[in-house]
C-alpha positions as CSV (number, residue, x, y, z in Angstrom):
1,T,-8.5,7.1,34.6
2,G,-6.1,10.3,34.3
3,Y,-2.8,10.6,32.6
4,F,-1.3,9.0,35.9
5,T,-3.3,5.7,36.1
6,S,-4.6,5.3,32.4
7,R,-4.1,2.1,31.1
8,S,-1.5,0.8,34.0
9,N,-1.1,-2.8,32.2
10,L,1.1,-1.0,29.2
11,K,2.6,1.6,31.6
12,Y,4.1,-1.6,33.8
13,M,5.0,-3.5,30.4
14,I,6.5,0.0,29.2
15,C,8.7,0.3,32.6
16,K,9.8,-3.6,32.3
17,A,10.8,-3.9,28.9
18,N,13.5,-0.7,29.9
19,N,14.5,-2.8,32.9
20,L,15.0,-5.7,30.4
21,L,16.8,-3.6,27.7
22,Q,19.3,-2.1,29.8
23,A,20.1,-5.6,31.3
24,V,20.6,-6.9,27.9
25,K,22.4,-3.9,26.3
26,Q,24.7,-4.6,29.4
27,I,25.6,-8.7,28.9
28,G,25.6,-8.1,25.1
29,S,28.3,-6.0,25.4
30,I,30.9,-9.3,25.6
31,L,29.6,-9.6,22.0
32,G,31.3,-6.8,20.2
33,G,28.1,-5.1,18.5
34,E,27.4,-9.0,17.3
35,L,23.4,-9.5,17.2
36,N,23.1,-5.3,17.5
37,E,20.0,-5.3,15.7
38,H,18.1,-7.6,18.2
39,V,18.7,-5.4,20.6
40,Q,17.8,-2.2,18.9
41,M,14.6,-4.0,17.9
42,L,13.7,-3.5,21.9
43,A,15.0,-0.2,22.3
44,I,13.5,1.4,19.1
45,A,9.9,-0.6,20.7
46,V,11.0,1.4,24.2
47,A,11.6,4.6,22.4
48,Q,8.1,4.4,20.7
49,S,6.3,4.0,23.5
50,Q,7.8,7.2,25.1
51,H,5.2,8.9,23.1
52,H,2.4,11.2,24.2
53,D,-0.3,8.9,23.3
54,A,1.7,5.7,24.3
55,I,3.4,6.2,28.2
56,T,0.6,7.9,29.1
57,G,-2.3,5.9,28.2
58,T,-4.7,8.2,26.3
59,E,-4.0,6.3,23.3
60,K,-7.2,4.0,22.0
61,Q,-6.9,0.2,22.6
62,H,-6.1,-0.9,19.2
63,V,-3.2,1.5,19.8
64,S,-2.1,0.4,23.0
65,D,-2.4,-3.3,21.4
66,D,0.1,-2.4,18.8
67,Y,2.3,-0.7,21.1
68,A,1.9,-4.3,23.2
69,L,2.6,-5.9,20.0
70,Y,5.9,-3.9,19.5
71,L,7.6,-4.4,22.5
72,D,6.4,-8.3,22.4
73,E,8.5,-9.0,20.0
74,G,11.6,-6.7,20.6
75,I,11.6,-8.8,24.5
76,G,11.5,-11.8,22.3
77,E,14.3,-11.1,20.2
78,T,16.2,-10.1,23.0
79,Q,16.5,-13.9,24.0
80,K,19.0,-14.5,21.1
81,V,21.5,-11.9,22.9
82,L,21.2,-13.4,25.9
83,T,21.8,-17.0,24.3
84,A,24.5,-16.2,22.8
85,A,26.7,-14.1,25.7
86,Y,25.9,-17.1,28.0
87,R,27.6,-19.7,25.6
88,K,30.3,-17.1,25.4
89,W,31.3,-17.2,28.9
90,F,29.8,-21.0,29.6
91,G,30.1,-22.4,26.5
92,K,28.4,-23.8,23.3
93,E,26.9,-26.4,25.5
94,F,24.6,-23.3,28.0
95,P,20.7,-24.1,27.5
96,E,19.0,-22.1,24.9
97,Q,16.9,-19.0,27.0
98,Q,13.8,-18.7,27.1
99,Y,11.8,-15.9,29.0
100,C,8.6,-16.4,31.1
101,K,6.4,-13.7,29.6
102,M,3.1,-14.5,31.7
103,L,4.5,-14.5,35.3
104,N,1.8,-11.8,36.0
105,I,-0.8,-14.6,35.6
106,S,1.5,-17.0,37.1
107,E,2.1,-19.4,34.0
108,C,5.5,-20.2,32.3
109,D,5.4,-23.3,29.8
110,V,9.2,-23.8,30.8
111,S,8.8,-24.9,34.6
112,E,5.6,-26.4,34.4
113,N,6.3,-29.2,31.2
114,N,9.6,-29.9,32.1
115,S,11.4,-31.6,34.6
116,K,14.4,-29.9,34.5
117,F,14.9,-26.6,33.9
118,V,17.6,-23.6,34.8
119,I,16.7,-20.8,36.3
120,T,19.2,-17.5,35.2
121,L,19.5,-14.8,37.5
122,Y,21.1,-11.7,36.4
123,N,21.9,-8.9,38.7
124,P,22.7,-5.5,36.7
125,L,23.2,-3.2,39.7
126,S,26.6,-2.2,41.3
127,R,25.7,-3.9,44.6
128,A,25.3,-7.6,45.7
129,V,21.3,-8.4,45.7
130,T,19.5,-10.9,47.9
131,T,16.2,-11.8,46.1
132,P,12.7,-14.3,46.3
133,V,12.5,-15.8,43.5
134,R,8.9,-17.2,42.3
135,I,8.1,-19.6,39.4
136,P,4.8,-21.2,38.8
137,V,4.9,-24.8,39.2
138,K,2.6,-28.2,39.3
139,Y,2.3,-29.2,43.1
140,A,5.5,-32.1,43.3
141,D,8.5,-33.0,45.1
142,Y,11.8,-30.7,44.0
143,K,15.4,-30.3,43.8
144,V,17.0,-27.2,43.7
145,T,20.5,-26.6,43.7
146,G,22.0,-22.9,43.9
147,P,25.5,-22.1,42.1
148,N,27.9,-23.5,44.5
149,G,26.4,-27.2,44.0
150,A,24.3,-26.7,47.4
151,N,20.6,-27.7,48.1
152,V,18.6,-24.5,48.7
153,P,15.5,-24.8,50.4
154,Y,12.6,-23.7,48.9
155,E,8.6,-24.1,49.7
156,L,5.4,-24.2,47.6
157,V,2.8,-21.7,48.2
158,F,-0.8,-21.9,46.7
159,L,-1.5,-19.8,43.8
160,P,-4.7,-17.1,44.8
161,G,-7.5,-18.6,44.0
162,Q,-9.3,-15.2,41.8
163,I,-5.8,-16.3,39.3
164,F,-7.7,-19.5,38.5
165,R,-10.8,-17.4,37.5
166,L,-8.2,-15.2,34.6
167,G,-9.8,-15.4,30.9
168,G,-6.8,-16.4,28.4
169,R,-4.8,-18.5,31.3
170,T,-4.3,-21.9,30.3
171,S,-1.2,-22.8,32.8
172,N,-1.7,-26.4,35.1
173,A,0.6,-24.3,37.6
174,T,-1.5,-24.4,41.2
175,H,1.5,-23.3,43.5
176,E,4.2,-21.0,43.6
177,L,7.7,-22.7,43.9
178,V,9.4,-20.0,46.2
179,F,13.6,-19.9,47.0
180,I,15.5,-17.1,47.7
181,A,18.6,-16.1,45.8
182,S,21.0,-14.9,48.3
183,E,23.7,-12.3,47.6
184,V,24.1,-12.2,43.7
185,S,27.2,-10.2,42.8
186,P,27.3,-6.9,41.2
187,L,27.1,-7.6,37.9
188,G,26.9,-10.9,38.4
189,L,25.3,-14.1,36.9
190,V,23.8,-17.1,38.4
191,N,22.2,-20.5,37.5
192,Y,20.0,-22.6,39.9
193,H,19.0,-26.1,38.6
194,V,15.6,-27.3,39.1
195,E,14.5,-30.9,39.5
196,R,10.8,-32.4,39.8
197,I,11.9,-35.3,41.8
198,N,8.2,-37.3,42.0
199,E,4.4,-36.1,42.2
200,P,2.2,-37.1,45.1
201,E,-1.1,-36.2,45.5
202,P,-1.6,-31.9,46.2
203,P,-2.9,-31.1,49.7
204,P,-6.3,-29.3,49.7
205,R,-6.2,-25.7,49.7
206,P,-6.1,-24.4,52.7
207,T,-9.5,-23.5,54.2
208,P,-10.6,-19.3,54.5
209,H,-9.9,-17.8,58.2
210,N,-13.1,-18.7,60.0
211,S,-13.1,-16.6,63.1
212,T,-13.2,-12.8,65.0
213,E,-10.1,-13.5,66.2
214,E,-6.9,-10.9,65.1
215,V,-4.5,-12.8,61.9
216,T,-0.8,-11.9,62.6
217,I,1.8,-12.9,60.4
218,E,5.6,-12.0,61.5
219,N,9.3,-12.8,60.5
220,G,11.6,-11.5,63.0
221,K,11.5,-8.3,61.4
222,L,8.0,-7.6,61.1
223,K,4.9,-8.0,62.4
224,I,1.5,-7.4,60.9
225,G,-2.4,-7.2,62.4
226,F,-5.0,-8.1,60.5
227,N,-8.8,-7.3,62.4
228,G,-10.7,-10.7,61.9
229,T,-13.8,-9.4,61.6
230,S,-13.3,-7.0,58.3
231,G,-9.9,-8.8,57.5
232,L,-8.2,-5.6,57.0
233,V,-4.4,-4.7,57.9
234,Q,-4.6,-2.8,61.1
235,W,-1.0,-2.4,62.6
236,I,2.6,-3.1,61.5
237,E,4.9,-3.9,64.2
238,Q,8.5,-3.1,63.7
239,N,11.1,-3.1,66.6
240,G,8.4,-2.9,69.2
241,T,6.8,-0.2,67.8
242,R,3.6,-0.3,66.5
243,H,2.1,1.8,63.9
244,Q,-1.4,1.9,62.8
245,L,-2.2,1.1,59.4
246,Q,-5.8,1.1,57.3
247,Q,-5.6,-0.4,53.9
248,N,-8.3,-1.1,51.6
249,F,-9.6,-0.6,47.9
250,F,-12.6,1.9,46.6
251,F,-14.2,3.0,43.8
252,Y,-15.4,6.0,42.3
253,E,-18.1,6.7,40.1
254,S,-17.1,8.6,36.8
255,M,-18.7,11.4,35.6
256,K,-20.5,10.7,32.1
257,G,-20.1,14.2,30.5
258,Y,-20.8,15.1,26.7
259,N,-17.4,16.6,26.3
260,F,-19.2,19.7,24.4
261,N,-17.4,22.0,26.9
262,A,-14.7,21.7,29.7
263,D,-17.7,22.2,32.4
264,N,-19.5,19.0,30.8
265,R,-16.1,16.7,30.3
266,A,-16.2,13.2,31.1
267,S,-13.8,11.2,33.1
268,G,-11.9,9.5,30.8
269,A,-7.5,8.6,29.5
270,Y,-7.4,12.8,30.1
271,I,-8.7,13.4,33.0
272,F,-10.2,12.1,36.7
273,R,-13.4,13.3,37.4
274,P,-15.7,11.5,39.8
275,T,-19.4,12.7,40.1
276,K,-18.0,12.9,44.0
277,N,-14.9,13.2,45.9
278,Q,-15.7,10.8,48.4
279,P,-14.9,7.1,47.3
280,T,-17.2,4.0,47.7
281,V,-15.6,0.7,49.3
282,I,-15.7,-2.3,47.5
283,S,-16.6,-4.4,49.9
284,E,-16.7,-4.4,53.4
285,K,-16.0,-8.0,54.8
286,I,-12.6,-9.5,53.2
287,N,-12.3,-13.4,53.3
288,L,-8.6,-14.7,54.7
289,T,-6.3,-17.3,53.7
290,I,-3.2,-17.8,55.4
291,Y,-0.5,-19.3,54.4
292,R,2.9,-19.7,57.2
293,G,6.1,-21.3,56.1
294,K,9.5,-21.2,56.5
295,N,10.8,-18.4,54.4
296,V,7.8,-16.8,53.3
297,H,4.6,-15.6,54.8
298,E,1.5,-14.9,53.5
299,V,-2.5,-13.9,53.8
300,H,-4.8,-13.9,50.9
301,Q,-7.2,-11.3,50.9
302,S,-10.3,-11.7,48.8
303,F,-12.5,-8.7,48.4
304,S,-15.1,-10.1,45.7
305,S,-14.9,-12.6,42.8
306,W,-12.7,-9.8,40.8
307,L,-10.2,-8.2,43.4
308,S,-8.0,-9.8,45.5
309,Q,-4.9,-8.8,47.2
310,V,-1.8,-11.1,48.8
311,V,-0.1,-9.5,52.0
312,R,3.5,-11.0,51.8
313,I,6.8,-10.5,53.9
314,Y,10.0,-13.2,53.5
315,D,12.1,-14.1,56.7
316,Q,13.8,-11.5,58.5
317,Q,13.6,-9.2,55.8
318,E,12.1,-5.6,56.7
319,S,9.9,-5.1,53.6
320,I,6.3,-6.3,52.6
321,E,4.9,-7.0,49.8
322,F,1.5,-6.0,48.7
323,E,0.5,-8.0,45.6
324,W,-3.2,-7.1,44.5
325,L,-5.1,-8.3,41.3
326,V,-7.8,-6.3,39.7
327,G,-10.2,-8.3,37.2
328,P,-11.7,-9.1,35.3
329,I,-14.1,-5.9,35.7
330,P,-17.9,-7.4,35.7
331,I,-19.0,-5.4,32.5
332,I,-22.1,-4.3,34.3
333,F,-19.9,-2.8,37.0
334,I,-18.2,-0.8,34.8
335,D,-21.4,0.6,33.1
336,Y,-22.5,1.1,36.4
337,V,-19.9,3.1,38.2
338,G,-17.4,4.0,35.1
339,N,-13.4,3.1,35.3
340,G,-12.1,4.9,38.4
341,S,-10.4,3.1,41.1
342,E,-8.0,3.3,43.9
343,K,-5.8,1.3,46.6
344,K,-6.3,3.8,49.6
345,S,-3.7,3.3,52.6
346,L,-4.3,5.8,55.7
347,P,-2.1,7.3,56.9
348,N,0.6,8.1,55.6
349,I,2.9,5.1,55.5
350,R,3.8,3.8,52.6
351,P,3.4,-0.5,52.1
352,K,6.4,-1.5,49.8
């Protein structure tokens, strides 16, 4: 609760919409103002979302839904701009561009329901970028071809179990197809062609770690250690130096209050006000599932039926991804403790 955390989903959507807007403005410049009204539709939606009752998260739910609707409509309109610009570059046969808007719940109609599709990457930065690409798919044998026509190594990684319990998700995807897009040039655009070859019987899901022994994953640059009993991250090692790290999830019980005066204000969209200063840990025992691949290594942590996290490292990269999924939070839990929650990392090491 409070300005900095209220309605985090809308904050994230506004951020991503602005990122897309800047990239579309760059790509669309080749059209010389043609289709500019479609760019403006997203620009207006992003501008409106900077309102002090939008980006702050202090608006009511139906107002938040309205901002999200305008952003979604603006995002959809920019697909026409990208298609027109790409066809001007590559010819009229270039396929129509479609966004996968539901990647945050690992859902994409294009990659799930087409045996052949093209992933187009654009780098809006002034430096070359190497980045992992993750696309939800059904389990199958695939062929991934890079911009130079060479085969690109890939792997299929199981989706976290909590994904399948999300309300409203209609996807048939069970895995993510993961590959590394190397050295995408500044302001450069590249295409990766993906083809589904055949669909063998999928393997069983990995079984949870069932031992008190320490769990480690490493990628040649970093090594991460997990406590075998608690399931928590306990250290990170880089260049032979080990750094102690504790990372966990907690909640605060929100002050109910009556809002009759400042002394009795309830915790809510405008203010973070817990009943006590110390948070409560969500789970004392975390279940671990380990995936070790060729280019990516993951530890899936399950804290509860509504909270999970993936700790991920890619081969030879000096960064760590902490990707957590919270919700849907049970109503009985919200009624009891309010709506304050946090991720806590100690000591002063910021995970990426």
